[in-house]
N, C-alpha and C positions, 0 to 999 in steps of 0.2 A: 466531642470532637474525633473524627475519624483519621486515622493514620494509614489509609488504604495506599498500599504500593501501586503506583503506576504500571500498565502492562504498555510494553513497547515491543513491536515486531518489525523486523527488517525483513520484507520479502522480495526476492527477485524472481523475475519472469521475462520469458521470450520476448513477449510484448505488452506493454503497457498503454492503454488508450487513455487519454485526457482530454479535457476540454480544449487545451492548446494544441493538441496533436498526438502523435503516436510516439513512443520511446520504443527502439529495439533493444533487447537485453538491457532491460532497467530495473530500478529496484524502488520499492514503495515503503515509507517508514509510516507506520499506524501505532497511534497512542489511544488506546481505551476505544478503539473502534473508528476514530477520526484519522484521517491521512494527514499528516504533518508535511510531507513533501515526497516528491518522486524525482528522481533523476537517472541518468544513463550510467550503466555499470561501467567501470573503469578499471577498478581494481578490487580484489578479494577483500571483503570486510567481515570481522568475526560477527558471529550470532546471526548470520544471514540464511535464512529459509529459502529453498529453491522449489519453483514449480515450474511444470510446463504450461504451454499455451498463453492465454491472455488474461490479464488482470484489467478490469476497467473502473476508472474513477468517475463517479458522477454525484452530484449535490443531491442529499436528502431532503425531505420536506423543510427542515430548518435552515437549510443553506450550507450545511457542513459536509466537507467532502468525504465520501465513503468508498471503500474499495470492493470490488465484487469479483469472483472467480466463478465462472459457470453459474451465475445469478445467485451465487451463495455470498453473503456478506462475509468479509473477513474482519475479525476482530482482533 
C-alpha cells in the first residue's frame, strides 16, 4: 500500500483559457497534474502561486484536463 501525499497547486494568472471561454485574472487548481477547477480571482487565497501571462487548459489523450504555461505542462 502506498501512502503518497497528493500534490495540490493553486496557480493564478492574468488569463486562463478554457474550453468554456476565457477567465481574466483567474486561478487554476491542479492535483497531481490534473486540473480540478478554474475560477475567477475574487479574493486573495493562501498558498496561491502567481504567474504572468496565460494558462491554457486542454484535454490530454485520456480526456483529462491539463494546464499549460508557454506550452509547458504544469504539474
